[in-house]
KOLGURO-6667 format. One record per residue: x, y, z of N, C-alpha, C, O in turn. Coordinates in pm, whole numbers, plus 50000, padded with zeros to 5 digits. Atoms other than C-alpha are relative to their C-alpha. Last residue first. Layout:
residues N
XYZXYZXYZXYZ...
//
This chain:
residues 637
500415014450048701005580430599500744993250091500744980950092499485009450106701245612030768499644987349974498844981250045499405012649918698295631530953501034994649878500664994449760500305012849951697465660830738500534989750061501674987650020501514994150048697995699130635499244983250057498084983350098500515010650092701135701130850498494997049994497634997950082500715010949943701565735130954499634986949914499074986749805500235015250043704125757730829499054992450102499404991450220501855001850012703255794730952499974985749943498864981049918500774996849928706675800131154498654995449961497824991250042499665011849887708895780930900498995004550121498494994350169500545012450069707485806230616500084989250111499044983150137501664998749983708045837130863499394985749918498364980349960500564999649880711445827830909498895001550015498354996250112499675009749984712325821630540499344994650138498714984150152500895003950073711005856530464500004980050018498994973649987501404997849962712875871530692498974993649968498024992150045500365007149898715815850730580499115004550097498854997650195500375014350022715105859730204500234995450174499334987650206501285001850022715205898730307499554984650005498644981050079501114996949883718185897530501498724996749959498004989150025499864986949954720305877430243499105005250103498384996850157501494995050101720495840730236500465014150049501275016750138501445001249910723905822130318499045012349907499165017449795500464985750009727595834830152498324999350087497865009050148499144991049956729295801730233499755014450014500365021550094499454993550129726525778930251501095011650016501035018550118498825007950003725975757530585500455007849855501555004049816499015005149901723595776830742500994994049967501874993050053499064987949921721835800730495500654994150099501305002550162499114988950051721785773830222500505008850110501695011250134498615009250025720675745330477500855011149927501945014449971499574999649877717635768930579501514994249993502424999250060499534985749958716715774130211500515001350158501025012350180499434995850077716585737530120500855015250015502035018450002498715006649941715125727330435500855003749919501915006149976499714997749882712055752330342501414995250053502155003350110499424984349953711985744130032500395006250112501485012150115498945001950038711765705330042500755015650015501815019250066499165004349924708885712430261501614999249978502485001550063499974989349855706845736030060501284992050079502344998250088499054986750050707605714529758500245007950098501375011950127498615007250014706385680329952500775011349954501905012750000499414988749988703415696030110501364996349971502244997750055500694989550055700785671629939500785012850018500595022449943499824995250123703195644229955499345009649919499495012049799501144991250024703425646230342500205002649846500865012549813501305003049896705425615630454499095005449958498054999049947501035015150009707355614230145498874997350086497834991050065500354997750112708405651530157498984986850006497754985950015501134993549999709055647230512499025001449855497795001649857500685011849929711785621630440498555008650027497545002549992500205010050058713215646130210498804990950034497804988049969500694996250119713385677230434499314988649876498164990449835501274996449949715015656930665498865004449934497834997849923500815013949984717605644530453498895000450069498024992150041500395004850147718085679830334499314988950017498164986849978501094990950036718335696730727499104990949841497904988649827499494983750042720795671030843498785003749958497854995649955500705003050106719655636931076500305015549917500115025349989499145004450082721995632031390499455002049808500144997749715499124990349991719405645431627501375000549908502025011049907499255005449961716535624631435501305010750055501665018949971499064996050074713585651331362501284992750087501574997950194498464992849931710555640531449501184998649953501404989349875499365000050100707375631731220501365005450083501975014950036499395012650037704685620431434501124999449925501424988149885500425009550122702985649131417500084990449974499414985249885501395002249959703885662931750499124992549894498184984949919500115010149917707405658631619498714993450068498464981750094500265014550097706315676231301500474992450109500094981050085501354996050018705405710131569499954982049904499024973949911500865003849879708945704431745498454999049929497794992450009499735011249964710635705731399499434996050096498984984650083500355007250116709335736431302499914987450034498804982250041501595003549979709905749931665499454994849911498424989149947500255010349885713775742031613498024999150038497324989350061499965015350060713385759031275499564988950078498754979950055501395006450088711885789531399500104986549949499194978749924501035002349895714615792031699498984996349914498324986449945499585010249949717645786231430498454997950101497904986950105500275012650092716035813531218500314988450062499574979750015501615001750052715635839431494499814990249938498904982749973500004997950144719415831231631498384998149975497764987950005500184987350043719255833432008499985006049858499835018049832499004993950084718705796732007499635016649986498615021149935500744989150118716375780332258501225008849965501985013650049500454990649965718455752232460499405011549887499895012449774499364988950057718835719632340499135011650036497905011850029500394997950157717565690932567500755013049958501445018950042501614997249990717485684032956499465004749858498285007649835500545009350142720685665332923498765005549978497984999149906499244999750123722755689933156499284995049851499434999149736499534986350028719835700233380501124998749873501025005249769501544992850052718555665833414500205012549952499615014849846499855006650141722275652633489498935004049914499075005449792499334992050079722245680033777500324990549828500844994949725500504983650044718935669933906501165005749902500915012249801500985004050105720305632533915499545015449951499675019649836499435003250158723355642934046499024997349927499164998449806499274988650067721855662834347500744995349870501105003549786501104990350012719335637034437500845008749925500595010449806500525006850129722345608034444498305009849943497585005849851499204998250120723995632934656499694993349884500054996649771499514990150093721265635134887500875001749892500535009149800501184998250095720285598534890499995017749964499655022249854500065009550123724025586734951498825006649943498865009649824498934996250097724785615535231499454993449855499195001149763500544985950079721385605135396500845008149916500345015849835501065003150088722705570135415499015011549943498335012249841499635004250131726015581635527499014998049918499125001149799499654989550081724475600535797500464997549857500255004749760501374994250042722185570335925500555014249925499795019949846500465010250119725505547435921498715010349920498455011549801499104995550129727505574036102499324992249910499614994049791498805005850021724665578236377500824999649881500475007549793499715009650125722245603436417501384991249983502494996549974499024999950039721705615836778500214991449871500354979249880499254990349899718335628336865501405002849948501785013849909498865004749973716615614736546500805007750091501335018050048500105008049883713095625136571500994991850035500874983350123500685007350062712785645836230499954984650087499594973850040500995001750068713345674636368499294990149962498064990449958500775002949855716585659936567498285004249943497464995649971501095004450031718135655536233498974995850104498214986250112500594991550120720995678236235498374992449980497484998249918501334997649959721885665936592499425006749894498625015749921501115008849946724705645636468498635000750058497844991650082500365004450089726235671736266498944987450028497944983649966501074995850057726235694336552499434991549876498264992949842501294998549924728205670936725499195005949955498125000149968500765011950012730585667236421498974995950102498174987050071499415010949977731215700036396499484988449969498554986749889500965010350016729525729836230500904989749996501524987049893500285005049881731185757236409499494988950003499174983050106498625004549929733155769136135499404993050068499904981850060499485011250083729705772235876501474994450101501884983050078500645008250102726915787236017501044988949978500874976849988500905009349928728225798336374499584991449884499444979349904499215010249904731575811436236498874991750048499144980050074498965006250085730105832035916500124987950100499694976950064500795009950088727305848036141500704986949939500304975549962500945011649919730075857536370499124989549930499204977249927499505014849968731535868536058499954993250077500214981350061499715006350081728945892735983501174987149987501004976449929501395009449994728305903836283500294991549867500454979449881499475012149929732005914036255498614994150042498604983250100499395011550073731115932935901500524988950132501004978050102500835010050064728095949136062500974990449921500574979849872500835007049939730085963736365499004989549897498524978849936499365009449930732735978636153499304989250060499654977650036499485005150132730365995035869500794986050122500534973950120501055010750024728656008536185500324992149905499544982549903500515011449872731736021136335499204990549980499264978950023500165016850013732686037236011499794992350091499844980450063501114998850068731756073636108499914985949949498834980149940501615006949924734096069436348498774996049968497954989250029500704990049884737036080536109498714989150056498124979450010501494995750053739016053835930499655006950136499995005150253499874998050150742976048335946498395002549968498145006349853501375005550048742666058336332500335001449844500675012149793499675009850122746056065836477499064996449926499534987849851498984993050088744946092836685500364995349946500675003049855500474989350113741736078236747500965007649963500765015149868500655004350111743176046336856499305008849929498935006549814498975000250119745656065337081499364995349909499804999949803499434990050027742976078537303500824995349889500625000749780500764994750108741026045837308500565014949929500295018349814499855005250117743956030137448499045006949910499315009149792500395010849990744366055137704500114994549878500705000349787500115004150126746386086337802499184986550021499164981450133499524987150096746916107838105499544993049884498825001049825500395004250121744326092238373500735010349899500345021849877498515002450040745186110238660500324988149894501404982349890499314990150015741936125838690501445000749966502125009849919500284998850137740116091438689500865016249946501125017449826501454986550014741526085039028500105004749852501165007449795499024988350072743996050738965498805010450015497715007749964499624991649933742176023339157500505013249971500505021550062501154993449980740996003938877500115011750114499425021750095499844990650088744605992738805498855014050006499005026049984499564988749954744855979339133500125010749892500565022149907499514993350119742255953939060500765012950011500095023150006499864985649986741795929939331500655003249873501484996949808499374994850078740045893439317500175018550045499325025750098500634990250012739875876439637500735010049882501865014849887499644991850087741275841839669499075010349949498145006549879499105004550097739735830139994500545008049932500675019549976500374996450112737175848940214500524991449877499774990449779501565000150033737565835640513499085005149899497855005249897500875008349926740985847040573498364999049955497635008049914500144993549858742275868340292499154986750048498424979149984500715010649954744145854339981499875007150143500795011150214499275001149838744955881439731499364985850085498474978850036501045008149876744045879439357500924998950132502084994850142499655007749900745485903539110499254995850057498145001050065500234999449903744835919938759500324992450108500834982350060499335008149897746265918038423499255006450152499275018750157499684992949874744505931838115500574992250105500454980250080498925008149912743865923937746500365008950142500615020950146500665000149855740715944737641501124991050094501014988850214499764987349912743015956537333499245000450123499325010450194498604997249957742875923137202500485011850087501285011450181498935000150070739215924537185501034997550062501044996650185498884995949946736065908437351501375003949933501974993749898498665001550090733025912837130501295001250129501505012350177498634995349962730015905537299500924999649949501264988349913498675006349983726725893037153500925009250053500565020950037499965001849840722905904537114501324990349994501174978549963500645014649976723035914936744500535002650171501245010950227500345004150091723635951036570499374981150008498724974249930501504994750018724495969136854499374992549909498204992149947500524997650148727575947636890498475007050007497495000550043501425009250032728565947637279499435006549868498965017949864500904988450085732185956637326498814993849948498824983649879500375006050131734355940537612498985006149938498245013350007501014989450091735305945937974499644989749855499604977549840501424994149917738115931738116499635007349920500205015149843501224982850056740475906037941499055004250061498144996750097500685001850049743425877738080499035013149882499405020849794499794996150120746315878338300498304993549900497884982149916500985008750110745735869638671500205007249890500245019249920500574993750099748825876038917498894994449869499084984549799499555004850130749295860739239499415011049878498495019149892500364992650107749285868939601500064994949872500894985949869499735009250103749685853939975499355009849853498415017749867501465003050039749645882040217500414992049864501214996149779499995013549966753375881640393498654994849966498274984250015500854997949872753505921940361499614985850052498994986050158498954997449887756465914840106499415001850144500045000850249499425013649948753845889939938501245008850053502105001550103500545008749897751425921139912501144988150004500944984750121500634992649885753935945639775499404989850090499934986250195498645000649907755295922039532499615005450135499654998850238499815012649935751645914539400501024998550078501024990550171500995004249922750705951139383500434986650053500514984750174499544988549891754085961439171498994991750110499554982850174498465006949950753445930738936500485006850128501075000950219499995017749932749705940138917501224996750033501334992150147500654999149879750505979938852499574983850069499744980750187499314992049889752965977938599499404997150138499984992050234498785008749989751055951238395500855007650094501225000850189500515010649922748075973138415500904990950032500784986350146501535002350058749416008838275499814985850099500314986350211500315010050084752166029938403498724994649996497725000250041500934995850145753196063938582499984980849937501074975149945501374998949954754536062138955499035004249885498045011449893500654997250106758136071238839498375001350044497815012250050499104988350069760326072139173498635003949852498025014649854498864985649916759176054839450500125009849896500095021849921500695003249896756426022639308500415015850069499595023450121501394995549972757686021638995499245004150077498195008750031500164987450120761266023239015498715006049993498405017750013499694986449915760946000039333499735013749909499045023649934501054995949919759135974939089500115010650100499165017850131501014992450085761585978038829498795003750104498185014550110500955003649898764805968939060498625009549942498425021249974499625010649881767215960038802498715000450107498024990550134498685009849977766135985738540499814990450086498644987050108499845002449879762796002438416501444988550015501684978449949499155017549995762186015738081500375001250135500615012350181498445003050018760026050038069500224985550045499444978350106499615002149845755926048538051502034997949975502544989849897498534995850010753796059337787500615001650143500305008350242499545015050094750436034737793501765009149985502735002249954499584997850093749576059038102500594987549915501104977349962500075014350114747806056538421500165006749876499475016549847500784991650149748726080938709500024986349905500704976049913499615006450121749546073339085499365001649882498195005349883498704995050042749536094439380500274995049887501245000049830499514987749943746206093039566500955004949919500925017049895500924990350006744436063539414500275015450030499525024349990499565000350116747596040839440499035011849955499575020749888498774993350059747986049239783500225003649853500955012349805499924988849954744346043039886501105010149944501015021849906500874997250078744686008839678499915017450034500155025049940499284999750133747946000439889498885004149903499555008349808499214987049989746116014340231500684997449893501165008249857500464987150020743145990640139500995008249998500885015949902500414999650170745065958540044499515014950026500065023449956499224998350082747075962340406499655004649877500205014349824499334986849981743865968840618501235002349864501125011249779500594992050061742395936140447500275014350003500115021549904499475001450136745365914340552499095010649929499655017049840501275000550105744495925440909500655002549866501295012649836500255008450064747595915541161498764997149895498394986049858500115009849895747855944941351499394990549959498194990249986501225003450030748135965741040499184992050110497984989450096500684988849934751505984241144498444999449971497745009549982499294994149876753965955741101498635006850076498135003750184500345014549897752345943340809499945003550114498855003850170501884996249996752415982540694499684985850052498804984950137500474992749912756375979340761498415000550018497875002050128499955006949865756915945040591499395010050116498695006350209500965007349974755345960340268500374991350147499484985050205501314990749970757665991940270498534987350069497774988950165500024990249827760785972740358498735003950016498105002950121500275011349908759855944840052500175008850142499555006050245501525005350005759105976239804500014988850153499164989850242501064992549933762275992139915498704997550024498015000750121499474999649854764715963439852498945007850055498305003350151500934988849957763355958839514499885000550128498824997150182500754988950108765635928839445499065006250050498434999850135499314992850043767815909339687499635011249910500315021349888499394993249932766105877739698501105012149973502025009649896498665000550048763385871139437500845008450125500525019850159499264987950069760205868239613501334999049990502024994550082498624996650001757845840639779500615009249864500115009449752499474988349916754545846239913501225004049951501705015249967500854987850041752335825439668500565013250077500105024550065499924993250167754645797339628499265011649987499315017549879498794994150022754875796140042500265003949850500885014149819499714987049914751115797440067501405001849966501655012149903500374988050071750725768839786499975014850110499705025350050499304998850140753145745539965499405009349921500195017149866498934992949982751415753440326500925001049856501485011749829499145012649968747945741940198501615008850012501925018049936498894998150093745605773640203501124992150048501714995050153498554998049903742225763740412501295003149853501024999849737499995002049842738355762440336501605005450068501845012550165499285009749976738165783640026500144995650160500205003050259499274998849857735325807540056500764985249987500164974850011500595011049981734915816439637500564995450174501744997350200498865009449946735505851739572499104988550012497884988949997499834999249858732665869439327500824988650050500844977849990498984994249912731015860739030500365002450125499574999350213500574992349885729845827838949500755011750040501795010450104499454990449930730475812038612499315004850106498095006150094500634996149879729315784938386500695006850093501695000350124499764997949873730365780938050499035001450063497885003350022500754990649888729745772337710500664997650082501534989050074500465009349896732025763237411498895006650072498395017250032501444996049947733075773537049499964990350126500294978450125500595007849867736675769136939498635009750075498555021150123500844997949928737975785336621499234994050119498054993350082501034993550100741155769936528498965005350073499065003550194499434999350139744625763136645498815002549919498925006349802501134995050099743495761337036500535007949847500855019849847499884984450019746495742237185498935002749890498784996949783498995001350124745595703437284500085018449978499235025050036498955007850041743915693737594501004999749893501914991549877500575008450121742585726237687500904987249955502094988649930499065004750114743445744738021499694986649906499484975449951500945009850056740645764638253501164995449872501265002749773500205000650140741765783838515499934991149940499944980550003501174999950003740665782738876499925003949824498935007449760500214985150006743685781639023499025009349953498925021149985500114989849854743085748739128500055014750005499515022050087499024998549938742695739738739500045004650145499555015750164500024989749900739655730138552500994998050093500994987250152499915001049846740315707938296500095013450047500665023250000499154991949914739555708737875499694999350167498514998050200498534997550042738215688237614500925007950096502135008550074499465013650027734775692037734501065001249927501105011349857500625006650124734245727537880500454987649963501524984950018499095000750116735705732038248498994997649879497984991149905499575013050025733255736138561500745001049852500175009549784500635011549944732035763238772500694987549951501144979250031500995013650090733905789638642499994990050099500844986950182499205014349951734765820738864499354989649940498154987549954500045001749902735415845438629498945000850123498515011850156500594988049902734145844738310500234993850151499644984050198501105007349920736235818538130499805010350087500685015250158500734987949925738615820337844498754996450070497924988250032501175001050078740395784537728499505012650113499625011750235500894992449886744175785437799498835001349901498905002949779500635007649932746175759737568498645001550100497804993550142499285002149855748005784637322499024990550053498144988749968498645006549994748155786336952500154997550185501144993550247499064988449893745765816737019500974992149980502064997350005498405005150011742995809336731501035006250066501335017950045498755000050131739995827936820500844991750022501134988750138498794995849959737385818337121500765000649857500664991049781499305010050142733705811937038501485010150015501515022350003498834993750029731895818437370500734993649904501004981549901499465004850108728455809937481500885005449972500695017549989499644995450133727395819737834500524991149877500934979849904499775009050120725645810938155500425005849893499695015249865499874993450135726145831838479500094991649887501224986749876498855006250141725105815138773499715009749909498675016149894499864986750130723515835939046500934992849914502124995549901501304994550075721415806939242500395011549883499725015549788500754993749961724835785439331498805007949944498705005549823500634989750082726145756439183498955011250072497775008350088501305002949998728475737339440499225011549924499465023149955500734991249937731805738539319498615000350025497974998849922501484992450042733515711839162499455009450110499585005650227501445006149965736925702439297499055008049963499105020149982500834994549887739875716339118499094987750027498964977349963501484997750020742215697538902499245001250091499124992050173500925009950006745995697539044498425003749959497955013550016500805003849899748275726038978498844987649981498274985749873501444991850030750315720538668499705000950166500364993950243499964989750127754255709038754498745004450009498685011850106500954998950139754165678638940499875005249890499675000349778499015015050063755855690039241498694995649934497524998449960500325009949931754195728939300501094984349917501854983549820501025003249913756085754639128499684989050083500624983550139499285003449858757895754538808498925000250104497774997550070499325014150038756045774238495500984998650141501465008050204500905011749951753375799238532500704985750010500184974750024500495008550076755435832138476499244990650102499034992250222500845010449973755755867538598499774987049926499114988649823501115004050079758645889738454499584988850095500394981150148500334990650128761165913838636498774994749911498015002749858499364986649947762195903138978499835009349858500175020949838498124999450002762395867438900500355011450027501525014050055499534988850042758325860438965501525000050058501964996150166498775002949963756275826938999500385015649937499755020749845499755001949875752505823639032501495005450022501725009350137498765004549975750855833538718500345000950148499765008550225499304996949819747155825438662501804999949993502434989949958498425006449952746205822838294500405005850133500845017050154499505010850074742995832238104501214989750053501554978550014498765005649954740245845138292500834992749902500384983249839500125014650058737675870338162501474994050017502514999549980498355001649963736755896838410500174987749918499544977549947499545005550119733185910038294501835000050036502675008950020499585012049931731955915738639500514994549850500574982349839499255000649941732265953938625500444987450026501444985150093498465001650048730545951438304501205002550101502325003950053499304988150042727485938838448501705004949948502764998849962499124990349912726635907838375500175007950012500615012049905498564996250004724135893138148500275009050127499555016750190499544986949933721515871238278501395005349971502455000650013500724997249900720375842438027500215015450032500055024849954501185002750029721575834637692498815003150102497615003850076500555005349877724745853237718498394996550014497595005650035500905003349978726885853537396499154995650163499314985050223500705006149889730415859737384498595000949980498555011549917501254994350014732895868437089499114993050097499254980850094501115010649988736655862137122498635009350024498595020850067499625013349962739765877637056498994985950020499114973750010500825008349924738365901636805500944989350087501584981050022500035013250072741255923336644498824993550089498964998050203501705005249996741055956336774499644989449975498424988149985500735007850076745035959836827498204997950054497704994250160500274987450101746815990936972499154992349894498694997749793500934991249986746865969437308499295010849900498335018249922501145002449987748305944537172499145009250041498025010049990500455005450136751255960637028498634995150028497784999349950500294985750093751815978737385499404994149854498254997849828501405000250050751395943437587499805012649907498715014049851499965009950102755215940037670498904997049893499014991449784499594995850116755955967937875499654991549899499904996349788500264986350002756075952038208500235004849830501195000449768498994991749985756805914438143499395014849996498645016649900500904983349999753845889538159501395007850044501895005050153498894994349919754905847638074499435017550028498385020149970499905006249851752655821137993500795010750076501055009650196499105007149980751655842137665500044992350157499164994850239499504996949920748245855637574501094993450082500644986650174500265004049825747395850837276500605005850083501385014950054500514988249949747915872736916499344995450185498765002350269501004997650043748465840836697499255013150070498125016350035501495001249960751615828536806499265007749952499935016849902500584987949887754415825436615498814998950010497974994649930499154999449921755865787236506500045014850041500945017650120499204988350042752645777836436501045004950056500945006550178500314986849957751725742336537500695012449954501895011349927498994992949950751915712536290499355014550080498425021450038499294989550103748385698236192501285007450111501055011850223500024987249941747215665736366500615009649900501195005549800498654996149968746075633436194499745015950080498685021950101498795012450011742945613136179501595002750047502354995650113499155000350110741065643436317500774985449979501364979350068498754998050023738665638136603500554997849904500254986849857499704993549889735075637436602501045005650068500935014850149499485010049895734825622236262499855013350106499695025050072498784992449937732445638536036500674989950099500114980150147499645001349916730125618135799500935006250044501885006849966498875012749992729145631535492500344998850141500395009750197500185013849955725875652335527500674990350003500204979650041500445001449901726565692435563499594984150029499384980850146499814994249857729545694335364498624998150126498954995150241499475006449928728775667135112500645006350132501095000250230500515011249908725655679235069501104992250073500984986050179500595000949881727165711234995499274990550083498964991550202499084995949852729595701434780499265002150101499534996250206499475013549945726905683134559501235003050123501494996650225501125010049916724955711534530500584992050054500444990050175500124994649858727985733734445498934990750060499074986850176499245005049892729075716134148499585004650119500014997250208500175014250027726255729533899500854992950112500104987250191501435001549947727145763534050499454990049971498754987450069500004997549853730915760033975498664998450057498544989850145499275015649968730385747433585500075002550148499424993450197501195008649989727695777633571500554990450023499894982850094500264998749881730885802833676498594989550000498084987350110499185004649899732845785633417499095007050148499325001950258500145013649982730455791433164500714995350110500204985550163501235011749926729835823433277499634989349946498474985449955500094997549880733585837633272498304991850021498034982950102499345005549928734155822532930499955000650157500284990650221501115013050032731035838132751500824990850121500194985350212500824999549881732515872132897499284985649995498514981550082501214997450045735735865332661498894999650100499154991550189501065002549912739435865432710498685003049959498615012349879500434987249935741195861632422499144997150096498344987750092501614996549967743005831232284499655010550082500455013050173500355003049822746575835032190498625001849998498075011249940500094985849912746855835231788499694994650158499174983950190501554994050015747965800131693500395017150054501365022750105499754993450109751975790931625498325007149957497975013149856499224996350071751385765131863500265008849893500465001949793498865008250071748105757531992501055007049955500725018349917499014995950077746055771632248500894992549929501614984449986500164995950106742615759932349501085004849912500875006449792500645007150037743355744332708499975000649820500454991049759498365006650078745605774432756499444984949940500054980749842499014990450087742335795932774501004990149925501204987549806500635002850097740125768032971500435004549864500214998849757499625010850037743095770533215499284998049888499964993549795498525001250057742975806233255500134983849929500604982149817499764990250167739215807433294500984995049948500934987249853500595010350118739235776633559500135010249889500665006649784498555011050030742425799233743498974993249910499414991549796498824997150070740045830033767500944988049916501444987849803500604996950093737165813733914501045004649877501104999749764500255012450081739135798334139499464998949872499604990049788498555003850050741065831434244499754986649917500474982449826499844989050066737535846234314501224994149921501244995149798501155003350110736345816734489500375008749901499855005349795499845010350026739555821534727499154992549877499574983449806499134998950091739015856734774499964984649912499554983749796500404989950091735345851034879501375000249938501344995849823501045004650106736435823935119499685005949853499824999049752499335011950086739365839835245499294994649900499534994549779499244994150088737345870335349500694992049903500724993849781500764996250138734465846635474501045008649916500925007249794500854985149984736975835535743499015001749881499284994449786501445004850066738565800635755499265009549974498175004949938501774990249954741915815735881499224994149875499544993849756500084991749950745275795335863499085010050074499055015150186499335005149907745115763035713500195013050130500275009550248500985004149917742415778335487500814993150117500084990550213500584987049905745345799735362499024995850066498765002850164499184993949887746885771135241499735005650078500005003650196499865008849924744135757035034501115002450114500934997450225501064999149908743915789934870499784988150102499254991450207499624988649923747945788134789498665001950049498715005250167499515004349826747745751134666499965011750089500045009350209501355005049961745805762034330500574993450148499774989050230501054986249928748995785334267498574995650070497945002850148499404997749890751045753934180499535009450075499655009350197500165012549912748735740433925500325001950106499644997150195501565002749957748415774533777499874990450091499244992350195500184992749914752085778833762498575003450030498275011650117499435001349846752735747433617499555008650098499215004450208500645015649932750295752033324500384997350169499704996450271501514996649978751745783533246499174993050081498624995450188500064987449837755085771233247498775001250035498294994450126499615009449912753955742932976500315007650147499825005650258500825004349925752425772132781500284989350107499554990150205500675007750096755585790032746498794996150090498614998650210499884997450117757235816632979499044993549849498555000349759501135004850061757135813033349499965007449867499915019749871499685009950119760555813933465498594995949936498454985049881498834998150098760065848733649500524987449916501334989949826500084993650138756535839733736501565004449913501775004649791500395009450135757645812333984499625008349890499915003549780499204996850089759105841134240500054990049887500994990149806499634985550036755905849334424501485001649887501695011149812500954996650104754825812434419500255016149928500065020049813499895009550134757795799734595498985007549888499355010449774498884996850068757615827634854500314993249869500764999149771500454982950049754015823434922501135002349924501055005049804501035000750096754815785134980499905014749944500225016449826499305005450091757515794135226499494997849853500125001549754499244992150028755215815835416501144999149884501525007849807500784991150115752875790035432500535009749958500085013349850499945008350148755455763435556499125009649903499205010049780498834997050089756555791535813499594991049867499964994349755500174985450048752795795635946501245001149895501175007149788500995001450115752645756336001500115015949920499975017149799501475001249955755705754436196499145002249882499555002849766500555009550113759465756036211498594998550043498284996550161500965010049909761525781736396499344992149874499594993849755498955012850010765005799336257498804989350083499144980350160498915002849912763185833436379500634985750043500914981450154500715009349918760255835736176500614992550137500204984250218501144990649924761355866736013499224989450110498434992650199499444987549914764745849635947498735008050069498755013450180499505009349855763055815135833500545011750053500305011250174500875004549944761485840235565500194992250145499574994350249500854990949934764305858635489498824994950066498574999750177499224994449883766385832635396499225006250095499005002750211499965013049914763795815735165500705005250122500165003550231501124997749952763635849934985499814991650090499244996250189499834985449915767525853334938498424997550078498364998550201499455003649877767565815434817499875012950100499875012050223500865013349956764895820534568500744997550150500174995250257501264992949953766365853434459498904989450091497924991950160499674991049921769665839034427498895007350036499015014450136499435012449873768505805234213500195013550149499685010650257500885003349911766165832734023500464989750103499824986450202500934992849904769065853833935499334993550030499574993050151499054993949910771605828633818499135006350117499045003550237499825008649894768805808933622500715004250116500354999750225498905008250028768355845533405500074987250109499914991750223498984995849877764605855333465501254990749959501124978949924499195009449885762525846233150501195006350091502145012350041499065006950015760615875332995500424992650114500284995250234500425014150032757195890033007501274995349930501244994149807498964999550107757785917033276499964985949949500004975750019499914985750087754695929533472500924995449864500684998749748501524998450047753585892933661500195011549863499655009949753500055008350046757405888533788498664999749880498844996349763499245000150098757635920133885499914989249901499924991749780500394990850109754605919834047500835002449935500435008349835501045006250126755605887034220499425010349903498995006349794499165008050106758695904234382498954993949860499044993949737499224995950086756635929934497500694993349925500884996149807500524993950113754065908734647500635010449903500075012549796500305007350072756755892634846498835003449869498994999749752499235005350042758105920635009499724991049884500164993849772499814989250083754805932335094501124998249914500935000749795500914995250071753815901135259500485011449894500435008249775499755011450068756935898235450499335002349868499895006849768499024999050069756315929435567500594992849933501384997249849499584991450114753005924635662501255004549915501145008349798499564986849898753745892035875499905010149880500535008149776498705001349980751865861735643500225014550087499265022050107499475005849861748395853635633501264998350065501564990450155500654992349873747215881735415500264992550125500184997050240499464987349951749735869635169499335005950105499985012750184498865005349931748125834635120500585010950064500645010350187500335008849873744815849335005501174994050109501014993250230500864988749941746345870434753499674996250136500185000750238499364996049908748265843434598499855010450127500575011750226499495011249907745735827434435500725003750138500445001050255501145003849934744525860934257500084989550099499524991950206500704989649876747625865434173499335000850082499605002650201498555002449889748325834734005499925008850083499765006050201500375010149903744865842833814500994993750105500584988550208501004997649935746185874133699499164988350092498764989650208499394994249889748905860233569499295005250088499655003750204
//
C-alpha cells in the first residue's frame, strides 16, 4: 500500500487541488482498512468519482482529464485489494501513475517522487514473489531496499547511454492530446477582473537570460498577444481582417541597439510565444505577425526554449492601411456613451494632435485615478463606470478604458497582453517572469512614429496606489520572507534541470560531438555512438555481476576463502561445485605430508557450516586461526 500511495502521489500533484484532496482521502481509506469493499459500494464510488472528475473539467476531454481519471481509478483500486493477485494487479496499475505524471510535468520534484515510488514498488514486488499461500507474510528488511537500490544503479548507466546517445527524432511520430484546462497561460480574451487569481500566483511563466546587454526594467515588456476587437466588455483577437490572422510581418532592419535573449517558456497550452518588445524575428517553428506578436505552429504543451532578438521603442511604419485603421478604431454601438462623447470632445479640442490627446488622458489618470486589486463589479457600460464613477482598478481596467477613449477620439489603438518586469534570481544570471507579472498595456498609432506603446497603469500617481500584488502576497504568505533564499535556490535548481534535461532535444544531441570535430552528428553516427556506449556499459555491468564471490562478513567463511585462494595459487584451486570434504580429500592426496591437517580443516569447516549444531565458539576461533596459518609445505605432485 505504501508503494501504491507513492506511485499515486506525483499524479495527484497534476490535478486540481480540490480533486486531489478528494482522491487522496478515498485512497487513504482503502489503504487503511484491510477489508474488501462490497461490489455495489465500489461501483457507486467509481461512478461518483468519475462523474466528479468530468464535472471538474467541464465535460471536456483532454490529456489532463485522462490523468485525473487514472488517479481516480487508482484511488478506488485499494478497496478491492485483498489477496496476492489483487496486490500484484494494484502495483502493476500503479506503475502507470508516474508515467502519466510525466505527461504533465517533467520537473525534478516529479522525477524524485517517481524514483521513490519505483523503489518501493520493486521492493513490494520482491516481497510478493516470495509469498506462498499459508506461509507467514514476508517482512520488510533493509537488505531488500539495498538490493533494489543496487539493481537500479546497475541499470542507470544503460539508461543514461540511451538518454544521451540514442538518436532522437526532430519531430515526434505522434502528438499528444491537448489539456482540457489551460495551464496558466494568457487567453485570447481579456475581461476586467479576470486576472485576480493569476495575480496571486508567483509560479514562473518564463525564465530569461541576456547573454549581452541587459535591458532596463522599464524596457521589460514581454509581448504575448494583441487584442483588436471590443464588444463593450471583453477584448479579443478573433475575427478582424479577411483571412483571419494578420499577415506575417516584413523583417525589420537590424539596428545597433539589438537586445539578444534566451527564453525558456513554461507550458501554456496556447500558441503564443513571449517576446521582448519589439521582436525582430520569430524563433524556429513560429511566425512573426504584423502586430509584432509571435505565433507558434503548435500549442506550447511542454517547456520550450528559444532565442530572440528585439529592439526597444516604437518602429516607424510607413502607413496604416484603411482596413487596419477601421479595425483599430471600431467601437460597439450604443455602449459607453460618456466615454465616446469625451473622446470626440478631446479630439475636437486638440487641433488635430493625437499626441496631445494621449498626453491629456495620461495626465487625467495621474491626477484622479487610483490603483487597487479590490474593485467593484461593473455593468453594461463598464468603461463609463470606471472613468466617471469608481476611477479605481488595475491594468485590465486601465488598458480597456484607455483604448476605448482613444478610439472614440479617432486614434487607432489596441490592447497588448503579456508580462511586465521580472525578478532577477540573485544566485544565477537570469530573470524569472512570474504569473503575477501579467500585465495589459496599449499601443496607439501616431503619425510618423507608428505603433507606440502607452502604459496608462504606470501613469497612476504613487500616492494613489491603494494595494498591490506584493501587499496581497505578504498578507497571504504561507512562508515568511526569510525563506526567500530557499525559493530562489529551488528555482535555480529547476532551471538547471530544465537546461540539462528538458532542453536536450534532437538539435542539441546532434551538436554533442562538436568537441570531437563533428559539427552535426548524423543519425548513423549517433546510432554507432549509442551501440559503442551501450556495449561498454553492458560489459562493465556483466563484469560487476560476475566478478567473483564477494568477501563474506562471516570470519570463518572469509578465512576459508583465503585458504582456498592460497591453494589456488599453488595449483590446487577449488571447483565452484566441489564440497569441502571432497576438496579436503583431493588436497590430502596432492599434499601427502599435510594430509591429516587438510582433512581436519575440511571436516571441521563442514561440521560448522552444515552440521545441525556446528562448532562452539572456541572451536570456531581455533579453526579460523588454523585456516589463516596454513601454508602448503611444498609444490603438489
